[in-house]
TIKENU-152311 format. One line per 2 residues: their letters; for each residue z, y, x of C-alpha. Coordinates in steps of 0.05 Angstrom, whole numbers. Last residue first. Layout:
BEGIN
A) Z/Y/X  ...;
//
This chain:
BEGIN
FF) 1947/2392/1833  1910/2327/1843;
FK) 1908/2323/1920  1982/2341/1927;
AY) 2002/2275/1885  1976/2235/1947;
YR) 2037/2229/1988  2083/2220/1926;
IW) 2036/2166/1899  2029/2131/1968;
SF) 2103/2131/1976  2113/2097/1907;
CM) 2060/2042/1927  2092/2032/1992;
YI) 2161/2024/1967  2138/1974/1914;
LL) 2102/1938/1972  2167/1931/2016;
VA) 2209/1910/1955  2159/1856/1936;
LM) 2152/1831/2006  2226/1829/2019;
IK) 2228/1786/1950  2178/1740/1981;
IV) 2211/1735/2047  2281/1713/2010;
KA) 2245/1660/1970  2207/1634/2027;
VN) 2276/1625/2069  2304/1589/2005;
RN) 2241/1545/2007  2254/1525/2075;
KI) 2185/1478/2074  2123/1497/2037;
DL) 2055/1458/2026  2067/1433/1952;
ND) 2088/1502/1927  2027/1545/1943;
FL) 2057/1611/1922  2052/1643/1985;
LG) 1974/1624/1988  1962/1664/1923;
VV) 1993/1730/1958  1937/1726/2010;
VP) 1890/1706/1964  1899/1757/1910;
AS) 1905/1813/1962  1838/1805/1998;
AG) 1816/1876/1992  1887/1898/2012;
IL) 1884/1849/2069  1816/1884/2092;
YA) 1844/1952/2078  1902/1932/2132;
GR) 1853/1942/2186  1846/2017/2170;
CV) 1920/2026/2169  1931/1990/2231;
IE) 1870/2009/2271  1880/2084/2252;
YS) 1956/2088/2269  1938/2053/2334;
NA) 1997/2036/2380  2012/1980/2334;
NG) 1951/1947/2366  1982/1878/2368;
VL) 2011/1882/2301  1941/1892/2273;
FA) 1915/1834/2315  1971/1790/2286;
LY) 1952/1809/2220  1876/1777/2236;
CI) 1912/1714/2263  1951/1706/2205;
YF) 1900/1725/2154  1852/1674/2188;
LF) 1905/1622/2190  1913/1626/2112;
LK) 1840/1618/2105  1833/1554/2146;
KR) 1897/1527/2112  1863/1534/2048;
KE) 1799/1503/2062  1838/1445/2090;
YE) 1879/1436/2024  1818/1437/1979;
DC) 1788/1384/2022  1849/1346/2017;
DI) 1847/1352/1940  1919/1342/1914;
TL) 1925/1306/1850  1934/1236/1878;
IE) 1986/1270/1928  2029/1290/1868;
NQ) 2032/1224/1834  2055/1192/1902;
DV) 2111/1244/1908  2113/1282/1972;
DD) 2161/1260/2023  2108/1251/2078;
RL) 2091/1330/2078  2020/1348/2076;
KN) 1999/1382/2141  1999/1447/2168;
RY) 2066/1467/2132  2087/1542/2110;
CL) 2154/1558/2116  2179/1585/2183;
FY) 2114/1597/2217  2075/1623/2159;
YC) 2126/1661/2129  2143/1693/2194;
II) 2068/1718/2197  2070/1743/2130;
LI) 2139/1780/2145  2109/1806/2212;
AF) 2048/1832/2174  2082/1870/2119;
VI) 2129/1899/2173  2069/1924/2206;
VG) 2032/1948/2146  2097/1987/2124;
YM) 2105/2015/2188  2033/2047/2190;
AF) 2039/2073/2120  2108/2098/2123;
RY) 2090/2138/2184  2057/2193/2137;
AR) 1984/2214/2157  1961/2206/2231;
FQ) 1892/2219/2263  1881/2204/2333;
NE) 1901/2263/2381  1939/2227/2428;
ST) 1882/2172/2432  1881/2100/2406;
YT) 1835/2112/2345  1789/2159/2387;
AY) 1781/2113/2444  1766/2057/2394;
KI) 1714/2099/2359  1684/2117/2430;
GL) 1676/2043/2447  1648/2026/2381;
GQ) 1596/2085/2388  1575/2058/2454;
LF) 1558/1994/2425  1517/2025/2369;
LN) 1482/2068/2421  1466/2014/2469;
GS) 1465/2030/2539  1535/2006/2555;
NS) 1587/2049/2585  1628/2059/2522;
LF) 1625/1981/2510  1656/1970/2579;
IA) 1708/2019/2560  1719/1985/2492;
IQ) 1728/1919/2524  1779/1942/2573;
SV) 1821/1978/2514  1817/1905/2475;
FL) 1845/1868/2535  1915/1863/2515;
CG) 1899/1855/2439  1863/1785/2469;
LL) 1933/1755/2482  1954/1762/2407;
TI) 1887/1737/2386  1893/1681/2437;
YF) 1961/1665/2408  1934/1661/2335;
VI) 1869/1618/2352  1917/1565/2390;
KR) 1946/1555/2319  1881/1509/2299;
PS) 1819/1517/2258  1769/1504/2310;
VK) 1700/1526/2294  1711/1564/2230;
IA) 1777/1589/2260  1736/1617/2318;
VA) 1686/1642/2270  1738/1678/2228;
IP) 1769/1713/2288  1703/1733/2320;
VA) 1683/1767/2251  1749/1797/2234;
ML) 1745/1846/2293  1684/1878/2261;
TA) 1731/1910/2201  1730/1985/2229;
PH) 1650/1982/2238  1638/2021/2178;
FT) 1581/2013/2123  1537/1980/2170;
IA) 1596/1931/2190  1605/1912/2119;
IA) 1530/1902/2102  1521/1856/2165;
CY) 1583/1820/2158  1558/1798/2090;
LA) 1485/1779/2116  1522/1740/2176;
FI) 1566/1701/2126  1501/1685/2086;
LW) 1463/1657/2146  1524/1618/2172;
NK) 1528/1575/2109  1576/1582/2055;
NR) 1638/1538/2058  1672/1566/1998;
YL) 1738/1581/2031  1721/1596/2101;
FK) 1655/1628/2095  1656/1656/2023;
YI) 1727/1683/2031  1711/1710/2102;
AL) 1649/1748/2070  1679/1774/2012;
SM) 1733/1801/2054  1685/1835/2093;
FC) 1647/1862/2035  1713/1891/2010;
AS) 1730/1922/2079  1665/1954/2090;
TA) 1674/1986/2020  1746/2012/2043;
TR) 1726/2037/2111  1666/2072/2082;
LG) 1704/2108/2033  1764/2123/2071;
SC) 1784/2187/2040  1754/2200/1971;
AH) 1744/2132/1942  1806/2113/1991;
IM) 1848/2147/1940  1868/2083/1911;
PL) 1903/2058/1976  1880/1992/2000;
LA) 1943/1962/2030  1999/1989/1978;
FC) 1946/1982/1920  1925/1918/1933;
AL) 1990/1888/1954  2026/1916/1892;
IS) 1967/1883/1851  1980/1817/1882;
LV) 2052/1821/1876  2052/1833/1802;
VE) 2000/1776/1789  2036/1727/1831;
KN) 2104/1745/1795  2067/1730/1728;
RY) 2037/1665/1750  1963/1661/1758;
RS) 1931/1598/1730  1885/1543/1757;
DR) 1813/1518/1766  1783/1593/1774;
RW) 1843/1618/1809  1809/1641/1874;
DY) 1745/1654/1836  1778/1705/1787;
AI) 1812/1745/1842  1755/1743/1891;
YA) 1709/1767/1836  1757/1824/1816;
II) 1761/1843/1892  1689/1848/1894;
AY) 1685/1889/1830  1741/1936/1851;
DI) 1703/1953/1914  1633/1963/1886;
II) 1658/1999/1821  1703/2046/1862;
SV) 1645/2063/1913  1595/2077/1860;
WV) 1641/2124/1825  1658/2158/1889;
MV) 1586/2167/1908  1573/2189/1834;
YN) 1623/2245/1846  1562/2282/1880;
NE) 1533/2298/1813  1459/2316/1818;
FC) 1436/2247/1820  1378/2207/1848;
KS) 1361/2238/1908  1437/2239/1933;
IL) 1452/2176/1905  1394/2143/1943;
FI) 1412/2177/2008  1490/2163/2001;
LL) 1475/2090/1991  1417/2077/2042;
DF) 1460/2111/2096  1520/2072/2080;
SY) 1484/2003/2086  1446/2030/2152;
MY) 1506/2055/2192  1461/2039/2253;
PL) 1486/2102/2293  1557/2117/2279;
TR) 1586/2165/2226  1622/2231/2236;
NL) 1588/2259/2170  1580/2325/2208;
WK) 1559/2285/2268  1503/2248/2235;
LL) 1479/2304/2190  1467/2367/2232;
NS) 1468/2328/2289  1395/2348/2301;
DD) 1371/2280/2317  1358/2253/2250;
SL) 1327/2186/2258  1358/2154/2194;
FE) 1353/2215/2154  1275/2226/2169;
QF) 1265/2151/2153  1301/2168/2086;
SM) 1253/2222/2072  1279/2296/2078;
NS) 1246/2344/2028  1309/2384/2027;
YR) 1357/2403/1968  1382/2334/1957;
IT) 1394/2310/2029  1431/2373/2046;
DM) 1474/2372/1986  1489/2298/2001;
ID) 1508/2313/2074  1557/2371/2047;
QF) 1588/2324/1992  1595/2273/2048;
RN) 1640/2319/2084  1688/2336/2029;
FD) 1682/2259/2012  1711/2238/2080;
MN) 1773/2284/2068  1800/2325/2123;
EY) 1774/2385/2098  1809/2381/2029;
RE) 1774/2379/1958  1810/2371/1898;
VH) 1812/2302/1863  1802/2310/1788;
FM) 1738/2261/1785  1780/2207/1824;
IG) 1825/2200/1762  1767/2191/1712;
IL) 1736/2142/1758  1799/2097/1765;
LA) 1809/2103/1696  1736/2072/1683;
VF) 1754/2017/1732  1813/1996/1696;
VV) 1777/1998/1626  1719/1959/1654;
FI) 1769/1907/1685  1808/1901/1621;
YK) 1743/1889/1581  1722/1834/1632;
KV) 1791/1803/1626  1786/1804/1550;
RK) 1724/1765/1553  1755/1715/1596;
NI) 1811/1703/1548  1880/1713/1582;
KI) 1931/1663/1596  1993/1683/1642;
IM) 2039/1630/1659  2113/1631/1663;
//
């Protein structure tokens, strides 16, 4: 069954959807461990002082930077929070702007991905489940910077590997993403490697590289650059015994999701057009389109392998999954490319398992987040 919705209706649905999310976020209670709770203190300081943007960037008093728990050179986020603080009295505008940016990017990717085709009902449902399970709705109040970074990085990857945008455009999007939060930085070398050599060897190199990430972090921590030092310190924080941990279902759910997608890739996905495809079908296949999709799928497989390889870190796994949540229409869409799969029965079983897992994760997030609204 195919869903056919007028383009204008899609725009209306998106606007209503965003408005509902904005309304919901307005009723979130402040908790000390919420990012937004810290941001409000920073915004109040900026708003009621004569501090200029340059002074905010160069602040060495630790009043802003360390209270905000940001890294040096987070220019995109610093600019956003400064402008909102100066232009609006209501701190919740920060949350609303974050929601609009994030879901506008996701909506663009979802629309562009199926610009020349149609979504199936089950594909739409699975995409929505994946988006909310891996990029939780509450991110606007807790995980705001990571979510926005993930959305911009998702857009960068999509434009770079699928739309074949040039390196300059890719670098620009990556710079915006990383200067919101460096959690998505690891996606950059993986994307570059696949762009240069789209082979399975990148998958194995990524897994092997996970063994040396801690050594790289130590090297960065001892470097003379503040940004690189910050990256090393962040990694040490994310992998220490005192790292932040919420409910385990979040981390375990991401790991199981990653393993299922990787299994689908190796058991069901074909790396070349099969020889027994009907001649009429071959004529309708755009080989260039096929190659672009193959690169995109390989990237997500390698990135998920990186998350699995860092299963000792709750933060890396859960924050890293935001990128997959932002790319949900593409990741799920790749599972429904019927011409490139083998072992169709195995593929169906994996899709059912994914659906059950994502439903469970969504309901678990709802149960976990309910306390923030009452």
